[in-house]
Z-matrix of the N, CA and C atoms (Angstrom, degrees):
N
C 1 1.449
C 2 1.529 1 108.48
N 3 1.305 2 115.80 1 133.30
C 4 1.464 3 120.06 2 177.40
C 5 1.510 4 110.57 3 -76.07
N 6 1.273 5 114.88 4 140.85
C 7 1.512 6 118.30 5 176.79
C 8 1.496 7 109.03 6 -121.83
N 9 1.283 8 116.06 7 126.45
C 10 1.463 9 122.71 8 175.89
C 11 1.529 10 107.93 9 -124.63
N 12 1.299 11 115.20 10 125.21
C 13 1.483 12 118.79 11 -175.13
C 14 1.537 13 106.10 12 -103.02
N 15 1.342 14 114.32 13 146.70
C 16 1.448 15 122.29 14 176.80
C 17 1.518 16 107.81 15 -132.72
N 18 1.313 17 115.07 16 145.37
C 19 1.472 18 120.74 17 179.27
C 20 1.521 19 107.22 18 -124.80
N 21 1.325 20 116.72 19 131.83
C 22 1.462 21 121.89 20 -179.51
C 23 1.499 22 108.60 21 -156.83
N 24 1.293 23 114.96 22 161.07
C 25 1.482 24 124.77 23 -179.38
C 26 1.546 25 107.15 24 -82.46
N 27 1.301 26 118.87 25 107.06
C 28 1.440 27 123.03 26 -178.93
C 29 1.541 28 112.90 27 -62.41
N 30 1.334 29 116.85 28 -28.30
C 31 1.467 30 121.07 29 -179.79
C 32 1.556 31 109.88 30 -66.34
N 33 1.330 32 117.57 31 -37.57
C 34 1.476 33 117.82 32 178.02
C 35 1.491 34 112.32 33 -65.50
N 36 1.338 35 117.40 34 -27.73
C 37 1.465 36 120.13 35 175.69
C 38 1.518 37 112.27 36 -75.59
N 39 1.315 38 115.84 37 -46.20
C 40 1.442 39 118.83 38 -177.17
C 41 1.521 40 112.09 39 -68.35
N 42 1.315 41 115.51 40 -46.60
C 43 1.478 42 119.31 41 -176.84
C 44 1.526 43 112.48 42 -70.19
N 45 1.361 44 115.22 43 -30.75
C 46 1.464 45 119.05 44 178.97
C 47 1.498 46 116.32 45 -88.76
N 48 1.315 47 117.64 46 -0.73
C 49 1.448 48 122.51 47 179.35
C 50 1.534 49 110.08 48 68.74
N 51 1.315 50 118.78 49 28.46
C 52 1.446 51 123.08 50 -177.34
C 53 1.520 52 110.95 51 -98.23
N 54 1.342 53 115.52 52 166.72
C 55 1.467 54 119.65 53 176.43
C 56 1.537 55 105.96 54 -145.16
N 57 1.336 56 114.72 55 164.98
C 58 1.459 57 122.88 56 176.27
C 59 1.516 58 107.87 57 -116.93
N 60 1.325 59 112.42 58 131.67
C 61 1.467 60 117.77 59 178.56
C 62 1.530 61 108.78 60 -138.70
N 63 1.301 62 115.49 61 134.65
C 64 1.469 63 120.81 62 177.74
C 65 1.502 64 111.65 63 -89.49
N 66 1.312 65 115.47 64 138.43
C 67 1.463 66 121.02 65 178.51
C 68 1.504 67 108.80 66 -136.22
N 69 1.325 68 117.10 67 133.08
C 70 1.443 69 122.78 68 177.32
C 71 1.528 70 108.34 69 -109.88
N 72 1.334 71 116.63 70 121.35
C 73 1.464 72 123.03 71 178.23
C 74 1.549 73 111.22 72 50.89
N 75 1.305 74 116.86 73 37.82
C 76 1.462 75 119.87 74 177.17
C 77 1.505 76 113.48 75 66.90
N 78 1.332 77 117.75 76 16.17
C 79 1.485 78 123.26 77 -175.90
C 80 1.514 79 112.66 78 58.06
N 81 1.316 80 116.22 79 27.14
C 82 1.488 81 119.38 80 177.58
C 83 1.538 82 109.49 81 -82.49
N 84 1.309 83 114.25 82 159.27
C 85 1.477 84 121.48 83 172.68
C 86 1.555 85 105.86 84 -102.39
N 87 1.354 86 117.10 85 103.23
C 88 1.465 87 119.27 86 -173.76
C 89 1.559 88 114.36 87 -51.80
N 90 1.307 89 116.71 88 -37.00
C 91 1.465 90 120.56 89 -178.34
C 92 1.511 91 112.54 90 -64.40
N 93 1.349 92 117.59 91 -22.52
C 94 1.439 93 122.78 92 177.67
C 95 1.535 94 110.36 93 -99.74
N 96 1.337 95 114.06 94 -46.67
C 97 1.464 96 120.70 95 -171.52
C 98 1.553 97 113.48 96 -67.13
N 99 1.309 98 116.38 97 -43.15
C 100 1.467 99 117.94 98 -178.52
C 101 1.498 100 113.05 99 -65.33
N 102 1.341 101 120.30 100 -45.88
C 103 1.471 102 118.35 101 175.57
C 104 1.544 103 112.03 102 -60.57
N 105 1.322 104 119.81 103 -32.34
C 106 1.465 105 120.46 104 176.28
C 107 1.507 106 111.50 105 -65.55
N 108 1.344 107 116.82 106 -40.66
C 109 1.473 108 119.76 107 177.33
C 110 1.523 109 111.62 108 -65.99
N 111 1.303 110 117.14 109 -38.95
C 112 1.471 111 120.15 110 178.37
C 113 1.528 112 108.89 111 -63.89
N 114 1.297 113 117.77 112 -42.80
C 115 1.503 114 121.20 113 179.82
C 116 1.560 115 109.40 114 -62.80
N 117 1.325 116 115.57 115 -44.51
C 118 1.478 117 118.00 116 177.86
C 119 1.501 118 112.35 117 -61.92
N 120 1.345 119 116.59 118 -39.08
C 121 1.444 120 121.08 119 178.52
C 122 1.550 121 110.45 120 -62.36
N 123 1.334 122 115.77 121 -46.72
C 124 1.449 123 121.01 122 178.77
C 125 1.538 124 113.24 123 -62.07
N 126 1.328 125 115.79 124 -28.41
C 127 1.482 126 120.65 125 174.08
C 128 1.498 127 112.99 126 -83.72
N 129 1.322 128 116.27 127 2.12
C 130 1.483 129 123.26 128 -175.87
C 131 1.552 130 112.62 129 59.18
N 132 1.311 131 113.64 130 35.00
C 133 1.459 132 118.91 131 177.01
C 134 1.530 133 111.53 132 -110.12
N 135 1.334 134 118.00 133 -1.58
C 136 1.465 135 121.62 134 177.89
C 137 1.524 136 105.95 135 -136.19
N 138 1.365 137 116.26 136 109.77
C 139 1.485 138 120.75 137 -173.37
C 140 1.505 139 112.29 138 -83.05
N 141 1.295 140 118.86 139 59.43
C 142 1.457 141 122.69 140 -179.23
C 143 1.520 142 111.58 141 -52.36
N 144 1.314 143 116.60 142 -43.58
C 145 1.467 144 121.00 143 -177.31
C 146 1.528 145 113.18 144 -62.65
N 147 1.328 146 116.45 145 -22.12
C 148 1.489 147 119.46 146 176.66
C 149 1.503 148 113.11 147 -89.61
N 150 1.333 149 117.90 148 -7.31
C 151 1.437 150 122.06 149 -178.06
C 152 1.543 151 112.35 150 -93.57
N 153 1.331 152 115.88 151 -15.72
C 154 1.482 153 120.82 152 -177.05
C 155 1.506 154 109.43 153 -114.29
N 156 1.338 155 117.53 154 153.87
C 157 1.430 156 121.37 155 172.32
C 158 1.547 157 106.61 156 -143.30
N 159 1.294 158 114.91 157 133.39
C 160 1.454 159 121.53 158 179.99
C 161 1.509 160 110.41 159 -91.48
N 162 1.311 161 115.88 160 139.41
C 163 1.488 162 124.38 161 177.43
C 164 1.496 163 108.66 162 -131.36
N 165 1.349 164 116.74 163 140.38
C 166 1.464 165 118.43 164 171.25
C 167 1.534 166 107.43 165 -68.61
N 168 1.298 167 116.93 166 152.94
C 169 1.447 168 119.79 167 -176.31
C 170 1.520 169 113.79 168 -54.92
N 171 1.319 170 116.58 169 -32.23
C 172 1.433 171 121.10 170 -179.37
C 173 1.540 172 112.97 171 -62.84
N 174 1.358 173 114.64 172 -19.11
C 175 1.467 174 119.24 173 -179.36
C 176 1.525 175 110.68 174 -102.98
N 177 1.305 176 117.12 175 32.55
C 178 1.467 177 121.02 176 -178.83
C 179 1.516 178 112.52 177 -57.95
N 180 1.334 179 118.09 178 -37.53
C 181 1.470 180 121.54 179 179.79
C 182 1.513 181 110.63 180 -67.75
N 183 1.333 182 118.60 181 -36.99
C 184 1.466 183 123.00 182 179.62
C 185 1.543 184 107.86 183 -69.43
N 186 1.304 185 116.51 184 -37.12
C 187 1.511 186 120.56 185 177.94
C 188 1.502 187 110.43 186 -63.13
N 189 1.330 188 116.51 187 -45.20
C 190 1.482 189 120.38 188 178.42
C 191 1.512 190 110.59 189 -63.90
N 192 1.329 191 116.21 190 -42.89
C 193 1.497 192 119.90 191 179.37
C 194 1.521 193 110.49 192 -64.45
N 195 1.335 194 116.91 193 -41.99
C 196 1.477 195 119.94 194 178.68
C 197 1.495 196 112.47 195 -60.27
N 198 1.324 197 116.26 196 -37.52
C 199 1.465 198 121.04 197 177.78
C 200 1.530 199 110.77 198 -69.21
N 201 1.316 200 116.58 199 -45.78
C 202 1.454 201 120.40 200 -179.10
C 203 1.531 202 112.18 201 -63.82
N 204 1.320 203 116.99 202 -37.62
C 205 1.486 204 121.04 203 -178.78
C 206 1.552 205 111.97 204 -84.02
N 207 1.324 206 117.55 205 -6.42
C 208 1.460 207 119.01 206 178.32
C 209 1.533 208 112.48 207 83.97
N 210 1.341 209 117.40 208 12.87
C 211 1.455 210 119.92 209 178.30
C 212 1.528 211 110.95 210 -68.87
N 213 1.303 212 114.82 211 -36.20
C 214 1.473 213 118.97 212 175.41
C 215 1.498 214 109.54 213 -136.29
N 216 1.332 215 116.46 214 144.57
C 217 1.455 216 119.20 215 -179.84
C 218 1.519 217 110.91 216 -77.55
N 219 1.297 218 115.56 217 -41.47
C 220 1.459 219 119.99 218 -176.32
C 221 1.543 220 111.52 219 -133.35
N 222 1.338 221 115.90 220 93.20
C 223 1.488 222 116.80 221 175.36
C 224 1.523 223 111.14 222 -73.27
N 225 1.333 224 115.63 223 136.75
C 226 1.466 225 120.93 224 -179.76
C 227 1.520 226 107.79 225 -120.89
N 228 1.339 227 116.25 226 123.06
C 229 1.447 228 120.87 227 178.51
C 230 1.509 229 110.11 228 -88.26
N 231 1.350 230 115.45 229 133.96
C 232 1.440 231 122.01 230 176.80
C 233 1.550 232 107.24 231 -101.33
N 234 1.304 233 116.16 232 115.11
C 235 1.448 234 121.77 233 179.37
C 236 1.499 235 108.44 234 -102.18
N 237 1.339 236 115.20 235 109.96
C 238 1.462 237 119.88 236 -177.91
C 239 1.515 238 109.62 237 -69.24
N 240 1.328 239 115.21 238 148.58
C 241 1.464 240 121.03 239 178.19
C 242 1.530 241 108.40 240 -72.19
N 243 1.323 242 117.01 241 142.21
C 244 1.443 243 120.86 242 177.92
C 245 1.480 244 110.32 243 -88.44
């Protein structure tokens, strides 16, 4: 079992009326969710191609910067075969 530890001030949670909740992949069911996204893309209702941007590996810093600045949602590095 993987163990990940977190440290936080419990008073800021209690006094602020906040809570902590863990979520994995948005609690989606990939076998259902991915086909739905594909269908929406085919209907031109989900602009997947506008959410990603490909970068050659040499531009890894630009890819990270683009993600940080919100230029691209999902930078994808292309690693050429040697």
